[in-house]
C-alpha positions in Angstrom: 11.6 -38.9 11.2 12.6 -40.1 7.7 9.1 -40.1 6.2 10.3 -40.7 2.7 11.8 -44.0 3.8 8.6 -44.8 5.6 6.6 -44.2 2.5 9.0 -46.1 0.2 8.9 -49.2 2.5 5.2 -49.2 3.0 3.0 -51.5 0.9 1.2 -49.4 -1.8 -2.3 -50.4 -0.7 -1.5 -49.2 2.8 0.1 -45.9 1.7 -2.8 -45.1 -0.7 -5.7 -46.7 1.2 -9.1 -47.0 -0.5 -7.8 -47.3 -4.0 -7.1 -50.1 -6.5 -3.3 -49.9 -7.0 -0.9 -51.2 -9.6 2.8 -51.5 -9.3 5.4 -52.1 -12.1 8.7 -53.9 -11.8 10.5 -50.6 -12.4 8.9 -49.1 -9.3 6.3 -47.0 -11.1 2.9 -47.0 -9.5 -0.5 -45.4 -9.4 -4.2 -46.3 -9.1 -7.0 -47.4 -11.3 -10.5 -46.0 -10.7 -11.7 -47.7 -7.5 -15.3 -48.5 -6.4 -15.1 -45.8 -3.9 -15.0 -43.2 -6.7 -11.5 -41.9 -6.6 -10.1 -40.7 -9.9 -7.2 -42.8 -11.4 -3.8 -41.3 -11.1 -0.1 -42.0 -11.7 1.9 -40.8 -8.8 5.3 -42.4 -9.2 6.7 -43.0 -12.7 10.3 -44.1 -12.9 10.9 -45.4 -16.4 13.6 -44.1 -18.8 12.3 -40.9 -20.6 12.9 -42.6 -23.9 10.2 -45.2 -23.0 7.5 -42.8 -22.1 5.5 -43.0 -25.3 5.6 -46.8 -25.4 4.8 -47.2 -21.7 1.9 -44.7 -22.0 0.3 -46.4 -24.9 0.5 -49.8 -23.2 -0.7 -48.7 -19.8 -3.5 -46.3 -20.8 -6.0 -49.0 -21.9 -6.1 -50.5 -18.4 -7.6 -47.2 -17.0 -11.3 -46.5 -17.1 -10.4 -42.9 -18.1 -7.2 -40.9 -18.6 -5.3 -40.6 -15.4 -4.3 -37.5 -13.6 -0.5 -37.4 -13.2 1.3 -36.3 -10.1 4.8 -35.1 -10.9 7.4 -34.6 -8.0 11.1 -34.9 -7.6 11.3 -38.6 -7.8 9.4 -39.1 -11.0 10.8 -39.7 -14.5 12.8 -36.6 -15.7 10.9 -34.6 -18.3 7.5 -36.3 -17.3 5.8 -32.9 -16.8 7.0 -31.5 -20.0 6.0 -34.6 -21.9 2.5 -34.6 -20.4 2.1 -30.8 -21.1 3.1 -31.5 -24.7 0.4 -34.1 -25.0 -2.5 -31.9 -23.9 -2.3 -32.1 -20.1 -2.8 -28.9 -18.2 -1.7 -27.8 -14.6 -4.4 -28.5 -12.2 -2.8 -27.8 -8.8 0.5 -27.3 -6.9 0.5 -29.4 -3.8 2.7 -30.7 -0.9 2.7 -34.2 0.3 2.4 -33.8 4.1 2.6 -36.4 6.8 1.9 -36.5 10.6 3.0 -39.2 12.9 1.3 -40.4 16.1 2.9 -38.8 19.1 4.2 -36.0 17.0 1.0 -34.4 16.0 -1.8 -34.4 18.7 -5.3 -33.0 17.9 -6.5 -30.1 20.0 -10.0 -30.1 21.5 -12.6 -31.5 19.3 -15.2 -29.2 17.7 -18.8 -30.4 18.4 -19.9 -29.0 15.1 -18.1 -31.7 13.2 -20.4 -34.7 12.5 -19.8 -38.0 10.7 -21.9 -38.6 7.6 -24.2 -41.6 8.2 -27.4 -40.7 6.4 -28.3 -40.0 2.8 -29.4 -36.5 3.4 -26.0 -35.7 5.0 -24.2 -37.2 2.0 -26.4 -35.2 -0.4 -25.3 -32.0 1.4 -21.7 -32.9 0.9 -22.3 -33.4 -2.8 -24.0 -30.1 -3.0 -20.9 -28.5 -1.5 -18.8 -30.4 -4.0 -20.9 -28.9 -6.7 -20.5 -25.3 -5.3 -16.7 -25.5 -4.7 -15.6 -27.8 -7.6 -18.5 -27.6 -10.0 -18.9 -31.4 -9.7 -22.2 -32.8 -11.0 -25.0 -33.5 -8.5 -25.5 -37.3 -8.3 -28.9 -38.9 -8.6 -30.5 -40.9 -5.8 -29.1 -44.2 -6.9 -25.5 -42.8 -6.9 -26.1 -41.3 -3.5 -27.3 -44.6 -2.1 -24.3 -46.4 -3.7 -21.9 -44.0 -2.1 -23.6 -44.4 1.3 -23.3 -48.1 1.0 -19.5 -47.8 0.5 -19.4 -45.7 3.7 -21.4 -48.3 5.6 -19.1 -51.1 4.4 -16.2 -49.2 5.9 -14.4 -48.3 2.8 -14.0 -44.7 3.9 -15.4 -42.2 6.3 -16.8 -38.7 5.6 -17.2 -35.8 8.0 -19.2 -32.6 7.7 -19.9 -29.3 9.4 -23.5 -28.6 8.8 -25.4 -25.3 9.4 -28.7 -25.1 11.2 -30.7 -26.3 8.1 -28.4 -29.2 7.5 -26.5 -27.7 4.5 -22.7 -28.5 4.5 -20.4 -25.7 5.3 -17.3 -27.8 5.2 -16.4 -31.5 4.6 -13.5 -34.0 4.5 -12.9 -37.7 4.1 -10.7 -40.2 5.9 -9.6 -43.7 4.7 -7.8 -46.1 7.1 -5.6 -49.0 6.0 -2.9 -50.7 8.0 -0.6 -48.3 9.8 -1.7 -45.4 7.5 -4.7 -43.0 7.2 -5.3 -40.7 4.2 -7.1 -37.4 4.6 -8.8 -36.2 1.4 -11.6 -34.1 -0.1 -11.1 -31.1 2.3 -13.5 -28.3 1.3 -15.2 -25.2 2.8 -18.1 -23.2 1.6 -16.6 -19.9 0.1 -18.8 -17.8 2.4 -17.5 -19.6 5.6 -13.7 -19.7 5.1 -11.1 -18.4 7.5 -13.4 -19.5 10.4 -11.5 -22.6 11.6 -13.8 -25.2 9.9 -11.0 -26.8 8.0 -8.9 -27.1 11.1 -11.8 -28.5 13.0 -12.2 -31.2 10.3 -8.5 -32.0 10.4 -8.6 -32.3 14.2 -11.5 -34.7 14.1 -10.0 -36.9 11.4 -6.6 -37.0 13.2 -8.4 -38.1 16.5 -10.2 -40.8 14.6 -7.0 -42.0 12.9 -5.1 -42.2 16.2 -8.0 -44.0 17.9 -8.1 -46.5 15.1 -4.3 -47.3 15.6 -2.9 -45.5 12.6 0.8 -44.6 13.0 0.8 -42.0 10.1 -1.7 -39.7 8.5 -0.9 -38.4 5.0 -2.6 -35.8 2.8 -2.0 -33.9 -0.4 -2.4 -30.2 0.5 -2.7 -27.2 -1.7 0.4 -25.1 -1.3 -1.6 -21.9 -0.9 -4.6 -22.8 1.1 -4.6 -26.0 3.3 -0.8 -26.5 3.6 -0.1 -23.5 5.9 -2.9 -24.7 8.3 -1.5 -28.2 8.4 2.1 -27.0 8.9 1.0 -24.9 11.8 -0.7 -28.0 13.3 2.5 -30.0 13.1 2.4 -31.8 9.7 5.7 -32.1 7.9 6.2 -31.3 4.2 7.7 -34.3 2.5 7.9 -32.9 -1.0 6.2 -30.5 -3.4 4.6 -31.6 -6.7 2.2 -30.6 -9.4 -0.9 -32.4 -10.4 -1.6 -32.4 -14.1 -5.1 -32.8 -15.5 -5.7 -34.9 -18.6 -7.1 -33.3 -21.7 -10.1 -35.8 -21.7 -11.2 -34.7 -18.3 -14.6 -33.2 -18.1 -14.8 -29.4 -17.2 -16.7 -30.6 -14.2 -14.1 -33.1 -13.1 -11.7 -32.4 -10.2 
């Protein structure tokens, strides 16, 4: 299946569900910070290299904070070098991976995977975020605001808790149109290589297919999650690097 053509012909808000997108006439696109809490990013920049500085100065004020930049084979030539010269640093090397309904079928569901529906469940996921990514711990108001977004259907969150309710692994799913996007996969360092990530992927795939999604996309770390997804039948579309802005907090992922 020609996934690249599928992606290129898919409306931006379907392909990047749950975000607030922008699209320029030259085909460049990205997202602003959305109410769901995603970081802003630029993931397809297709302007002439000579226009980078001007384009950047005109676009940047529209963001609430400096954007992360995804640089793959279809971006402006020299974009990575330009960003690195302006204070960006390498955050991660990833693959864009896609599964299609009928091509990737989930295995048996793991009963340990539960959907987040209460504030204490959400608090356990944020605690795991803090442990794995050093994200700040949100206050009660922020917890309740995030739970309200879940209840409005903006996204779904799944967790594998231990006997006391602490999160051992977690991952999110956003549905829009024919697409679903998996994001936020994380596992407690002391519980890795025990099938928890695979169990979360399986549950989210099952939910996506039941909801009528035709495709499930995710950005996967080349060294950790990508090998698991490839064994499950996901197809690698392209490799890219994510560059972190100089203004990003040390606690920002």
